[in-house]
Every structure is written in C-alpha cells, then in structure tokens.
C-alpha positions as CSV (number, residue, x, y, z in Angstrom):
1,M,0.0,0.0,0.0
2,V,1.1,3.6,-0.6
3,I,-0.5,6.6,1.1
4,I,-0.5,9.8,-0.9
5,M,-0.4,12.9,1.2
6,R,-2.1,16.1,0.1
7,A,0.1,18.8,-1.5
8,G,1.5,20.9,1.4
9,A,0.8,18.3,4.1
10,D,2.9,19.3,7.1
11,E,5.3,17.1,9.2
12,S,2.8,16.6,12.0
13,S,0.2,15.1,9.6
14,I,2.9,12.8,8.2
15,Q,3.8,11.7,11.7
16,E,0.2,11.0,12.6
17,V,0.0,8.6,9.6
18,I,3.2,6.9,10.6
19,K,1.8,6.4,14.1
20,A,-1.3,4.8,12.7
21,I,0.8,2.5,10.5
22,E,3.0,1.4,13.3
23,Y,0.0,0.9,15.6
24,N,-1.3,-1.7,13.2
25,G,2.0,-3.6,13.3
26,L,3.3,-2.3,10.0
27,S,6.1,0.0,9.0
28,G,6.1,3.1,6.9
29,K,8.7,4.6,4.6
30,V,8.4,8.3,3.6
31,M,9.3,9.4,0.1
32,E,9.5,13.2,-0.4
33,G,8.4,14.2,-3.9
34,E,8.6,17.6,-5.6
35,F,5.0,18.4,-4.9
36,Q,3.7,15.6,-2.7
37,T,4.8,13.1,0.0
38,I,4.2,9.4,-0.5
39,I,4.3,6.9,2.4
40,G,5.0,3.3,1.5
41,V,3.4,0.8,3.9
42,I,5.4,-2.4,4.4
43,G,4.3,-5.6,6.2
44,D,1.6,-8.2,6.5
45,R,-1.0,-7.7,3.7
46,E,-3.8,-8.8,6.1
47,K,-3.0,-6.1,8.6
48,M,-3.2,-3.5,5.9
49,C,-6.9,-4.3,5.5
50,C,-7.4,-2.9,9.0
51,L,-5.5,0.3,8.2
52,N,-7.9,3.2,7.8
53,V,-5.8,6.4,7.2
54,E,-7.9,8.3,4.6
55,S,-9.8,10.0,7.4
56,L,-6.5,11.4,8.8
57,E,-5.6,15.1,8.3
58,G,-3.4,15.6,5.2
59,V,-4.1,12.2,3.5
60,E,-5.2,12.4,-0.1
61,K,-5.8,8.7,-0.7
62,A,-4.4,5.2,0.0
63,V,-3.7,3.0,-2.9
64,S,-3.2,-0.8,-2.7
65,I,-0.2,-2.2,-4.5
66,S,-0.9,-5.7,-5.8
67,K,2.7,-6.5,-6.6
68,S,4.8,-8.3,-4.0
69,Y,7.5,-5.7,-4.4
70,K,6.5,-2.3,-3.2
71,L,9.4,0.0,-2.6
72,V,10.9,-0.6,-6.0
73,S,7.6,-0.2,-7.8
74,R,6.4,2.8,-9.9
75,E,3.4,3.2,-7.6
76,Y,5.6,4.0,-4.7
77,H,8.1,6.2,-6.6
78,P,6.5,7.5,-9.9
79,Q,9.6,9.4,-11.0
80,P,12.7,7.6,-12.2
81,T,15.4,7.3,-9.5
82,V,18.8,8.8,-10.3
83,I,21.8,7.2,-8.5
84,D,24.7,9.7,-7.9
85,I,28.0,8.0,-7.4
86,G,30.6,10.7,-6.7
87,G,29.1,13.1,-9.2
88,I,28.4,10.4,-11.9
89,K,24.7,10.0,-12.3
90,I,22.9,6.9,-13.5
91,G,19.4,7.2,-14.6
92,D,19.3,10.9,-15.5
93,G,19.1,10.4,-19.3
94,N,22.9,10.2,-20.0
95,L,24.5,7.0,-20.9
96,V,27.2,5.6,-18.5
97,A,29.6,2.8,-19.1
98,I,31.3,0.2,-16.9
99,A,34.3,-1.7,-18.4
100,G,37.2,-3.8,-17.4
101,P,38.4,-7.4,-17.2
102,C,36.3,-10.2,-15.7
103,A,39.0,-10.7,-13.0
104,V,41.8,-8.8,-11.5
105,E,44.8,-11.0,-12.4
106,S,47.7,-8.8,-11.4
107,K,48.6,-5.2,-10.5
108,E,50.1,-4.6,-13.9
109,Q,47.0,-6.0,-15.7
110,I,44.4,-3.9,-13.9
111,L,46.4,-0.7,-14.1
112,Q,46.8,-1.2,-17.8
113,A,43.1,-2.0,-18.2
114,A,42.2,1.1,-16.2
115,D,44.1,3.3,-18.5
116,I,42.4,1.8,-21.5
117,V,38.9,2.1,-19.9
118,K,39.6,5.7,-19.0
119,S,40.8,6.6,-22.5
120,G,37.7,5.0,-24.1
121,G,35.4,7.3,-22.1
122,A,33.8,4.9,-19.5
123,Q,33.3,6.2,-16.0
124,F,33.5,3.0,-14.1
125,L,36.2,0.2,-13.9
126,R,35.0,-3.3,-13.2
127,G,37.1,-6.2,-12.0
128,G,36.4,-9.4,-10.0
129,A,38.5,-10.1,-6.9
130,Y,36.3,-13.0,-5.6
131,K,35.4,-15.2,-8.5
132,P,32.8,-17.9,-8.0
133,R,33.3,-20.2,-11.0
134,T,31.4,-23.1,-12.5
135,S,34.5,-25.3,-12.1
136,P,36.4,-25.4,-8.7
137,Y,39.6,-25.7,-10.7
138,S,39.2,-22.4,-12.5
139,F,40.9,-19.2,-11.4
140,Q,39.1,-18.0,-8.3
141,G,40.5,-14.5,-8.0
142,L,43.1,-12.7,-5.9
143,E,40.6,-11.8,-3.2
144,E,41.6,-8.8,-1.0
145,L,44.8,-8.3,-2.9
146,G,42.8,-7.9,-6.0
147,L,40.6,-5.3,-4.3
148,K,43.7,-3.3,-3.4
149,Y,44.9,-3.4,-7.0
150,L,41.5,-2.4,-8.2
151,A,41.2,0.5,-5.8
152,E,44.6,1.7,-6.7
153,A,43.7,1.6,-10.4
154,G,40.6,3.6,-9.8
155,E,42.4,6.2,-7.7
156,R,45.1,6.7,-10.3
157,T,42.6,7.2,-13.2
158,G,39.7,8.8,-11.4
159,L,37.4,5.9,-12.4
160,K,34.8,4.7,-9.9
161,V,35.2,1.0,-9.3
162,V,32.8,-1.9,-9.2
163,S,33.4,-5.4,-7.9
164,E,31.3,-8.4,-7.0
165,V,30.7,-9.5,-3.4
166,T,29.9,-13.2,-3.0
167,E,29.6,-13.8,0.7
168,V,28.0,-12.1,3.6
169,E,31.2,-12.3,5.6
170,N,33.1,-10.3,2.9
171,V,30.6,-7.4,2.4
172,N,32.3,-5.0,4.8
173,K,35.7,-5.8,3.4
174,V,34.7,-5.3,-0.3
175,A,32.9,-2.1,0.7
176,E,36.1,-0.6,1.9
177,Y,37.7,-0.7,-1.5
178,V,34.9,-0.2,-4.1
179,D,32.3,2.5,-5.0
180,V,29.7,0.0,-6.1
181,L,28.9,-3.5,-4.7
182,Q,27.9,-6.0,-7.4
183,I,25.6,-8.9,-6.7
184,G,26.2,-11.4,-9.5
185,A,23.7,-13.6,-11.3
186,R,24.5,-16.6,-9.1
187,N,23.6,-14.6,-5.9
188,M,20.5,-12.8,-7.1
189,Q,18.4,-14.8,-4.6
190,N,21.0,-15.1,-1.9
191,F,18.7,-13.4,0.5
192,R,21.1,-13.1,3.4
193,L,23.6,-11.4,1.1
194,L,20.9,-9.1,-0.3
195,K,19.9,-8.0,3.2
196,E,23.5,-7.4,4.1
197,V,24.3,-5.1,1.2
198,G,20.9,-3.4,1.9
199,R,22.5,-2.3,5.2
200,Q,25.4,-0.7,3.5
201,N,25.6,3.0,2.5
202,K,27.0,2.0,-0.8
203,P,25.3,1.7,-4.3
204,V,24.5,-1.9,-5.4
205,L,24.5,-3.3,-8.9
206,L,22.1,-6.2,-9.0
207,K,22.4,-8.6,-11.9
208,R,19.5,-10.7,-13.1
209,G,19.8,-14.4,-12.3
210,I,20.2,-16.7,-15.3
211,S,16.7,-18.3,-14.7
212,A,15.0,-15.4,-13.0
213,T,11.8,-13.8,-14.0
214,I,11.5,-10.0,-14.0
215,D,9.2,-10.3,-11.0
216,E,11.8,-12.4,-9.1
217,W,14.5,-9.9,-10.0
218,L,12.5,-6.9,-8.7
219,N,11.7,-8.8,-5.5
220,A,15.4,-9.3,-5.0
221,A,15.8,-5.6,-5.3
222,E,13.0,-5.2,-2.7
223,Y,15.1,-7.2,-0.3
224,I,17.9,-4.7,-0.6
225,M,15.7,-1.6,-0.4
226,S,13.6,-2.9,2.5
227,E,16.9,-2.8,4.6
228,G,17.2,0.9,3.9
229,N,19.5,1.0,0.8
230,E,17.8,2.8,-2.1
231,Q,20.8,3.0,-4.3
232,I,20.1,0.1,-6.6
233,I,21.1,-0.3,-10.2
234,L,19.6,-3.3,-12.1
235,C,21.7,-5.1,-14.7
236,E,20.2,-7.3,-17.5
237,R,22.9,-9.8,-18.4
238,G,21.1,-12.5,-20.3
239,I,19.0,-15.5,-19.2
240,R,19.2,-19.2,-19.9
241,S,17.2,-20.6,-22.8
242,Y,17.3,-23.5,-25.2
243,E,19.6,-21.6,-27.5
244,E,23.1,-23.0,-27.5
245,Y,24.9,-20.6,-29.9
246,T,25.2,-17.8,-27.4
247,R,26.2,-18.1,-23.8
248,N,22.9,-16.7,-22.7
249,T,19.9,-15.1,-24.3
250,L,20.1,-11.3,-23.9
251,D,16.6,-10.1,-22.9
252,L,16.5,-6.5,-24.1
253,S,12.7,-6.5,-23.5
254,A,13.6,-6.4,-19.8
255,V,14.8,-2.8,-20.2
256,A,11.3,-1.7,-21.3
257,A,9.6,-3.9,-18.8
258,V,11.7,-2.7,-15.8
259,K,11.2,1.0,-16.8
260,H,7.4,0.4,-16.8
261,L,7.3,-1.5,-13.5
262,S,10.1,0.2,-11.5
263,H,11.7,3.5,-10.9
264,L,15.2,2.0,-10.7
265,P,17.8,2.6,-13.4
266,I,18.8,-0.4,-15.6
267,I,22.0,-1.1,-17.5
268,V,22.8,-4.0,-19.9
269,D,25.7,-6.4,-20.0
270,P,26.1,-7.6,-23.6
271,S,29.3,-9.5,-22.8
272,H,27.7,-12.0,-20.5
273,G,24.5,-11.7,-22.5
274,T,26.1,-13.3,-25.6
275,G,29.4,-14.7,-24.5
276,K,30.9,-13.7,-27.9
277,W,33.0,-10.5,-28.3
278,R,31.7,-10.1,-31.9
279,M,28.2,-9.8,-30.7
280,V,28.9,-7.2,-28.0
281,K,28.8,-4.2,-30.4
282,P,25.4,-4.8,-32.0
283,M,23.8,-5.7,-28.7
284,A,25.3,-2.7,-27.0
285,F,23.8,-0.5,-29.8
286,A,20.5,-2.3,-29.4
287,A,20.6,-1.7,-25.6
288,V,21.1,2.0,-26.0
289,A,18.3,2.2,-28.5
290,A,16.0,0.3,-26.1
291,G,16.6,2.9,-23.5
292,A,19.2,1.4,-21.2
293,D,20.8,3.8,-18.7
294,G,24.2,2.3,-19.2
295,L,26.4,-0.6,-20.5
296,M,28.7,-3.0,-18.7
297,M,31.3,-4.6,-20.9
298,E,34.3,-6.9,-20.4
299,M,37.5,-5.6,-21.8
300,H,41.0,-7.2,-21.3
301,P,44.3,-5.8,-22.5
302,D,45.0,-9.2,-24.1
303,P,41.9,-11.4,-24.2
304,A,43.9,-14.4,-25.5
305,K,45.7,-14.5,-22.1
306,A,42.7,-13.8,-19.9
307,L,42.3,-16.2,-17.0
308,S,38.5,-16.0,-17.3
309,D,35.9,-15.0,-19.9
310,G,38.5,-14.4,-22.7
311,P,36.1,-15.3,-25.6
312,Q,33.7,-12.6,-24.6
313,S,36.3,-9.9,-23.7
314,L,36.9,-7.0,-26.0
315,T,40.3,-6.0,-27.1
316,P,41.3,-2.4,-26.4
317,E,40.7,-1.5,-30.0
318,H,37.2,-3.1,-30.1
319,Y,36.3,-1.4,-26.8
320,R,37.2,2.0,-28.0
321,D,35.3,1.4,-31.3
322,I,32.2,0.5,-29.4
323,M,32.5,3.4,-27.0
324,D,32.8,5.8,-29.9
325,G,29.7,4.3,-31.6
326,V,27.4,4.1,-28.6
327,S,28.4,7.6,-27.5
328,R,27.4,9.0,-30.9
329,L,24.2,6.9,-31.0
330,A,23.1,8.1,-27.6
331,A,23.8,11.7,-28.6
332,F,21.9,11.3,-31.8
333,L,18.9,9.8,-30.0
334,Q,18.9,12.6,-27.5
335,E,19.2,15.4,-30.1
336,S,16.5,13.9,-32.3
337,G,14.1,13.3,-29.5
338,L,14.0,9.6,-30.1
339,A,15.7,8.5,-26.8
340,I,13.6,6.2,-24.7
341,R,14.3,7.0,-21.0
342,D,11.1,6.7,-19.2
343,I,8.3,4.2,-20.0
344,G,6.5,4.6,-16.7
C-alpha cells in the first residue's frame, strides 16, 4: 500500500500517519516528492486491511499495490530514480559505461586495463576479486589483494570501481575498496547477502539471475531496499534458454519492462548476455536504442591471455570502437528526441 499525502501536508500530519501505520503492526517509509509526499506501507497484507488512514488530516488517498515488491515499484516512486556516485549520475538520461576485465589478475594487468577504460570514455572500472566459477579448478580471483589493486587503479585514473561481493562475511571488506557493490547472477536470490548489502551505505549493482523472471529480479531488489539502501542499479545480463549458440539469451525487452514496472535505473551487459565478443557491439547499440541507462562490458588488455571469460572480452581496439559508436548513437537519439528513457 502507498499513502499519498495532500500537497503541502505538514510534518505533524505525516507523523500521525506513521503512528497509525505502526499501531497496526506495520512500518512506513516516507518518500518526499517535488509536490507531494508518499508513504509506503510495508508488512503483512492482512494487517493492511485494518489500516484506515484516509480520514486522517493531510491524507489524499491510500492506494493498494498488488505487486509483492512495493518500494521498487512505480506506484511507490512514480519518477525515475537517479543514482549519484561521486558526481556520476545513473538514470538521468545520460549513458554511462562500466568496463574492465572479468577478473583482477595482477597489478600490472588492472592498471593497464584502467588506462584503456579511461581513454575510451567509460566512467567505471570493473574487475572481480572474488570469482565464483562453475569449475572449482578455474581461477578464483586474488581476493583482498585484487581489491587493493582495483582501488589503486581507480584512484590513479579517477574511475569509480565496481566489484562483486559473493559472501555475507566479505561485504564490509569489499565495501572498503569499491564504489559499487555488485551482486552477481548466481547470488541474485542469496537473501542473506541481499539483506547485508541493503544495510550498506553503498550503491548496489544487482544482476539478473540466469533463470530469474523479472518479478523475481525486482523482488530481489526489494530485499535490498527494505533494509534501507535505495541506491540500486539493475543489470540485465542474459537469461538461460534452449539456444546454444550464445552463452545466454540477452533479454532486451527487460529494459522496457523494468522501466514500466520500477523507478530503478537499468543497465545492460552484452558481454555475459552473448558470450561472444563479436556480438557485443550490435547488442550494445540495441541496448542503447532500447533505453538502457548504461552498459557493462568486459575488456581485457590481451583477451587471449585472460584467466577468465576471454572469448567474450573485447580488445582495447574493439572497446574504443564500441564506446565511440554508442556515444554517438546516444547523442543522436537525445538530439532527435528519439531517446527512450522513461516508460513509466
């Protein structure tokens, strides 16, 4: 349920509504809009039936939300959310890019990658330090040492850094080094982990699980937001289907669906979405045309020597070519009025 306050409702009226919500064993979350205040009611749906707030001073109306996710829904937050990460905004209509290797392999490798990422125009450097892999014999990452190298590369170039957190016990450690905590596809429904990053004052990049529906994905975001962290960026990275040519099936319709259902920004990862570097460029262009707020791409200084995800990693030359192309495409769409940013 969301409670819409009348325009100009004062603080005392808002607090009276909060008291009524809490009296019924529920909790309320206040969202200040430009003209109106909205209060999201969280808790047992049966208890909400006993909540009568429309008679209270300052209440315009109460609207039931049928979806199981509330805080991430458009009903609760009609306007698109913009995430500000050190002055870099995601969701404000400008395209952002995250690039870098699948894994931090050495100090030299990530420093070189950072220079390339910066020169190509991306704002974020990605790199895995803790690498959960399908095979236990595959490279598992440098762990904290990799985080130190990543942070150093970000500081040297001015890039913001993104890295995956895989275990509850490591959340605080990873948060010390990075600007954005990534929840990978394998952990999208690791609810303990979602709750833990929800308690952090740090943006979270939530990737869609390989078999997750959009509803399940948004409910995963709800777990994070219900703990108090509203800085969530969704990432479509492909889902598993019967097709075997590509690594995954990149679901670009998810961009339009998410923008209709939720206020959260969404970016697209065409590297994991296809598993083939040759397909990254056309899918990146398609993602921009579909209205994605950003791209996440794997780029390695020498993909042939990459310890993980070499076949889908871009060379520096291909990365720069794609960045030039998507930047010009995004500018053209904006100037021509064809850009799709808000489907709410």
